[in-house]
Structures are given as C-alpha cells and as structure tokens.
N, C-alpha and C positions, 0 to 999 in steps of 0.2 A: 418367593413369588415373582422374581424378576422377569421370568418368561412371559408373564401376563401384562407387564408394563414395559414394553420394549422402548429402546431409545429412538427408534425410527418408526415411521408409519403413523397411523391414526393416534392422536392423543387420547388418554383415558381420563375421564372426569368422574366416573362412578365405578364402584365395584360392589359385588355382593358375595357374602360368605355363607355357606350352608354347612352345618355341623350334623353329621349323621352319627347317632349313638347306637351301638350294636352290643349285644351280649351273647355269650355262648349258652346261657341258661334262660331263665325267665325274663320277660321284658321289664319287669319291675325292678330287676337287679342292676340297672344301669342308670346313671345320672350325671349331671354336670354341677360341680361345686362353684367354679368361677371361671371367667374367661377374660384374658387381657390381650388387647390388640395395640400394637405400636405401628405408626405410619411415618415414613419419611416422605415429605412432599417436595417435588422439584417443579419449580414454576418458571415461566418465561420471565426474563429480566424486567420487561415493561410492567409486569403485574406486581412486582415486589414492592412492599411499602418502603418509605424513606422518611427520615426526620429532617425538619427544617431548622434553621437557626432561630433560637428563641424557644418559647413555650410550645409544646406539642400536646394535643389531645389525642389519645389513642383509645380506640374502641375495639373490643374483642367480643365475638359471639360464636356460638356453635349450637347444634340442634339437640345436644344431650340435656335432658331435663333433670335427671337425677344428679345428686351431688357428686362432683368430680374435681380433680385438680388439674390445673394447666400452668405450665411454667413458660414465661416469655422473657427473653433477654434482649437487651439493646446495648450496643457498644459503639463508641466513637472516639475520635481524637480531638482534644480541645487545647488550644494554646492562646495565650495573650501576648506572645512575643512580637507579633506583627499585627498592625491594624488592617482590617479588610479593605480592599479597594472599593471605590464607588462604582455602582453599576453604570453601564452606558445610559446616557440621558435622552438620546433621540435616535430614530432611524434615519438612514441616508436613503435607502431604497428597499422596499417600497415605503413611501411616506404613510403615515397613519391614515387609514381609511381609503387608500388609493385603489383605483381600478388598474389591474396589471394585465398586459398582453401576454397570453400564453400561460402554461402551467409549469414551465421550466425557465427559471431565471436565477439571478444571484442576489441574495439579500445582503445588505450592508448596513452598518451602524457606526455611530461615533465611537471614538476610542474612549476606554474607561480611564479614570484618573485614580492614582493611589496616594493616600495621604502621607505615606512614608517614602514616596518617590521610588518605590519598588517597580521594577519592570513588569508589565503585564505579559504573562507567559502563555495564557490560553483563554479561550472563550467557550462557553457552553450554549448551544443554540437549541431552542425548543419551539415547536409549532403544534397548535391544537385547533380542533374544530369548535371548541366552546370557550367562551370568554373567561371562564374561571381558571383555565389552564390546568385542570385537574389531571388530565392525562394527555399524552402526545397523540397525534393523529396516526402515526405509524413509526416504526423504528428508524426510518429514513429521516425523521424530524426530531431526533433526540441525539445530538451529535456534539462531541468535543471537536472543535475545529482542528486540533492537532492530529486527529485521526482521519481527516478528510484531505482531499486534493487541495483545499484552500488553507492548509496549515500555515501558520505564521501571518495570517491576514485578518482583516475585519470583515469577513464575508463568508457566506455559505452558499454554494451552488447546488440547487436541486438536481440530482443526477440524471433523471429521466423525465420526459413529458408524460403527463397522464397520471402522476402520483397525486395530483390534486383534482378536485371536481370543479369544472368551470361554473361560474355563477354563484359559488358558495363562499361565504365569508370565513376567513381563517385568522387566527391570532398567533402572534409570535413574540418571543422575548429572549433576552440574552443576559448572561452573567459573566463576570470576569474572574480569573485566577491570577494572583501575582506570582512572582518568582519564588516566593517562600511557601507556596501551596495554599494560600488563604483565598477562599472564594468570597466574592461580593454577594450582596442580595441580588435578586432578580430585578431586571429593569421592569418598567411598567409594560403591560401587554399592548402591542400595536396590532392593527388589523389591516387586511387587504382583501380584495376580491379578484381572483384570476378570471380572465375571459378567454374563451376558445371553444372549439367543438368538443362534444362529448364522445366517449368511446362507442364505436359501432356495436350494435346489439344483435344477438341471434344469428351469428355468422354460420352458414351451412352450405354444403354442396348438394345440389339436386340434379339427378340424372335427366338429361334432355334427349337421349337417344343416340345411337351410333357411336357409343363410347365417349360422348361429350357430356359435359356437366355445366351447370350455371352456379357460380359462387354468389350467393345472395346474402344480404344483411339488411338490418333495419336502422333508421336514424335514431340517435339518442335524443329524447325530448329535452335533456338538459344541455345547456351551452348554446353556442351559436350554430346556425345552420351551416353545414359544410359546403364548400364549393368544389370539392373533389376528394378522392380517396387514393391511398397507396396500398398496394397488395404485396404481401411478403409470403414466402414459402420456404419450407425446410423439411428434412426428414427427421429432425430432432423434435421429440415430443416436448411441448412447453418451451419452445425456442424463443430467444430474444430477437426482436426485429433490429436490423442494422443495414444502413446504406453502404457501409464500408466493411472490408475484411476486419474481423475482430478476433481477439485472443480469448480462448476459453481455458480457464484453469480447471483441469479435471482432477484436482486433488493432490494430496501429498501422502506419501507413505514413509514414515520414519525420516521426515525432513526432506524428502526428494520431491520437489514440485514437478508436475507434469502439465505442460501447456501446449495447446494446439491452436493453430490459426484456422479459423473458419472463414469461408468466403462470404461476401455480401449476400443476404437472402431477399433483397428487394426484387420484385417480379414485374410489376406494371403499375400504371396509374389509370384512373377512370373517373369520369364525371358522374356516372350513374351509380345506383346502389345495387348493382349486379355486374357480373363479369363472366362472359363465356370462357370456358377453359377445358382443355383436355389435360387432366391432372398428371403431373410428372413428379409430384412431391406428396409426402404423406400428410402434411399439415399446412394450414393456411391461416394468416391473420390479416386484419384490415385496420388501417389508421385513417382517421378523418382529418381533413385540412380545411381551414376557413380562408376567407378572402385575404386576411392579413398574413397568411403563411403559417399560422399557429397550428400545431399538430396535436391530436388527441393521443392518449395512450393506446397501445395495441389492444385489439379485441381479444376475446377468448379464441382459441384455435378451432378451426373446422377440420375434421379428419376425412381424408379421402378413403375410398374402399381399398382394402389391401387383401390379397395382392391384386394388382391391376396392370396388365401389360400395355405399355404405351409406345413401344418401339414398332417400326414397320419393317418387315423382312424383305430382303431381296428375293424376287420370285423367279430368278433365272440364274442358272449355273452353267459354266462352260467346261467342257472336257479339258483336263490338263491345267485348269486355272483354279487356284484355291478359292473356295466359297467360304465366306465368313459372315456370321450373323450372331450378334450378342443380344440375347433377349433381355429387355430392360423392363423391370416391374417395380411398382411402388412398394417400398417397405420402410419400416421405422428403424432408426438407429438406436431407439430407446430414449429415456429421459435421464438427464444428468442428476444423479442422486448420490447421497453419502450413506453407505451401509457399514455397520460394524462387522469387522472381520477378525478372526482369531489368527494370531501369529505363533506358530509352534516353536519357531526359532527363538523369539524374544519372550515367549511365554506371557504374552499380553494380548490386548485387542487394539485395533486401530480403525479409524474411519477411512474407508476406501471410496473415493469419489470416482464414479465411472458412469458410462451410459448403460444402465441396467435395463433388462427386459427388452432387448432389441430383437427384431424379427430375424429369422433365419430361413430365407426362402430356399426351397429345394426344386430343382428343375428336372424334368424327365420328358421322354418322348412316349406318346401313347400310340399303340398300333391302330392302323386304319382298318375299317370294316371293308371286306372285299366287294360288297354290293355297291359301294360308292363309285366304282369305275376307275379308281386310281390305285397305283401300286403302293405297297408299303416300303418306304426307304430303309431296308434293313442295314444298309451300309452307312447310315447316318448316325452320328453320336453327339451327345450333348454333355457338357460339364455340369454335374448336378449342383455345384455350388455357385457358379457365376453365370450359368445359362449360355455359355459360349458354344456355338456350332462352328466347327472348322472341318472342312473336307475338300478333297480334290477329286472330282468325278472322273471316271474312266469311260472308255468307249462303250463298254457293255452297260453303263448306267444311263445311257441316253433314253429318256422317257419322261413321263409326267408322274409326279409323286404327291401324295397327300401327306403333309407334315402337321402333326398335332403336338404342340408344345404345352406341357402342363407345369404350372408353378403352384406350389403349395406352401402355406405358412401356417404353422401349428397354431390352433386356437383362433385363426382368422378366416381361413377358407382356402379356396383354390380358384384358379383362372386358367382357361384353355384358349390358346390361340391356334387357329387352323388356317393353313394356306397351301396353295398348290405350287410346288417347286418343279420347274421345267429344266431338265438337263439337255443342253444343246451342243452340237459339235463345235 
C-alpha cells in the first residue's frame, strides 16, 4: 500500500479499507473467518514521545473496544560513571519577563557548571508558546547548539524575523551536556514578549486597467502599527525574501551538492498599504517595518497573472539594419521541492531537489486579418522557446505590418500582444 502513502505531498492521517467478497456460485457460499491488519506509522520527529530523567507516567489509548494485544517497547542508555552537569541558572538575554525589540535576536544564558569538572560540550535550546513547555513552538526552536551557526557558544540566534508573533509571551529553557555525554536537567522556564509589526495579510494583485495592477494588502491587527513596507518579487513560487544575493541549495544526488546564487529579490518600499505596479515577476511578498526598524516576517505570496507580456516592442525597423525584439512574459520557474526518484544505475531511490512544475511558455506569431488594413509580415519569424524576434528588412519589405505575438502556458492560459511595425528606408 506504499503508493497510497507517498513520502512527498499531502500527509495522510486517515485511511479506509473496503473488502469485497465474491463467489462464483451462490452468494451464501462466501464468508470471512478473520482479518488482521498491521500498520507501520511514520511520524514527524516533533510529535514523537520522549522519556525524562526519573519517573515517567506513560498513557496509551486506542479506539478498539474489543479485547486486543498491544506491545510497547522503550529503550535507553543509563550510566552512573559521570554525574550530570547542573542546568544553567539564569538567562543573560532576554531577561525573565523582558519586552524584546523585534522577533529576530540572540538568546544567551549563563554557563552551566559540572560537579566532576567535565567540560560542557553542548547545549539544548527549546522555546514554547505555553508555560508548561510541553511542546516546542516550531522545529526552529528545538535545537542542539552544536547543529547551529552558534555552535560552541552560550547562545542561539533566531534565523529569520517573523518566526515569532509580536505581542505574544513565549517561554524558553536550556539544558547542558558534558563531554561524557551526560545531560543536565532543564533550566527553569524563562519568558519574554517580542515587539514589532505583524505580517501583512491578504496580499493580492488587482487589475487597474491598461496592463497595470495595484498590489494591495491589509494591516495585521497583532503587533505594532507599521511605519512602512518593503516589497519583494521573484519568479520562484514560495521564494524567501532577501535584500542581498543568496545561495540556494537545490539538493544533492549521491553526495553531489548543487548550489546556485540567486540575486536579491527586494523591489521597492512604500508608506502605504498598496503599491501600483506593472508586474514583471510571477510572485510578490510584503514585509512590514515599524518605527524602530523591526521587520515582520514575509507575507504569503500574491501571484501575478501568467502569461503576461510586460515588454514594449520597437515599432520601427530600418532596411538593412537588424531588428531585434525579445518578448518578455511573466512565468514561474517552479517551487523548490524534493521528490523521490528512481536510479536504475544504483538500483535505489534518491531525493532530487529541484524547481518542479515550472512554466514553459511557447511563443508564436498569429496571422493578421486582411480587413484590418495592415499587411501580414510573412517574412517575420519568432523563436518559440524564448520569444526572440530577429530580422533584417529588405527594400521590398518597406510597409506597415500588424504583428501579433501569442504566448501560451499550459494550464495557465495565453496572452496576445499586437503592435504595428513600420519598415522604413
């Protein structure tokens, strides 16, 4: 049944089985004596149960009411060769109960002490939205410091703004591991409240006429009132906002990493909750900024219509001079995803990260109707893949021509650009 529970795509939380009983004779001659179903469950790491040092109370339940058997096993490594270190006793930043500027900052704590004078080898950082610390807020906040950019230090830096909600109280704690692999108890839970603007809501592109659009959004009622906004644009679906060129790891195949440098996707700033635009990218995001310079996380993306021709053609061509026009249309390069692929050479499967489901625009010229009064440029050609028009007119081509460029994207639609091209001596 693996095909019904793929490793990629939408997760499956329920399934139903139907058993059809058939017979070649009378319907009463078929029956079911017994049925046994075995399930292997794969869960996200954050949802898996764990045991704490000391006594643990374990509860199990299921919906089967009839008598049945369940086997549960727990395993761990226990050693008394080294005493556990003491947990960190106090935070350095943010202090307990502090109001913090922004949603991206570096948490720091006091060094842990070890009764055996063993060196502290690592720390484990956790952050939660509830005081009992029963679960972490997200996977970004359940980190071994040795696996982060802060390794070897007494700190953890939140990787991006917007991972926390401004105005909401959060709780965090830390434990230490000594060089012999023994973990301390958790420190007490400390709290803080980040301050900043909320993520802009309901970002959308609305047509305003003549090929122009308005990028609109709504203010988030949570957090501070923004003093301005930053707009980002990209042809990558689900892109990450960046003010600087950034490296994208597009995956590895049998140990070969593939990395590509993407340019900055910052577009403009505005003080209003709208922005007039003639779109040249497939997707847009908005970031709010408050008076203190704190930024929100990026909004959900707004998609521009595709295809959409945003280039303007030269409308005059000279005899003996190369005429060149590259038709530019909005298209998506796809979303960076990992898909399971089969490798016939190694007889196994591997995860291939790539920009899947990208648009493939096709360009063509559409004949002009003779009733429009312009000639049909039969001597004109266009590259079907990149929309490039290159031609050198001759003396006999002097005239006015109606040029109709059609771009089509499968499952998205088509766009027609028409213009009059005048060939002059």
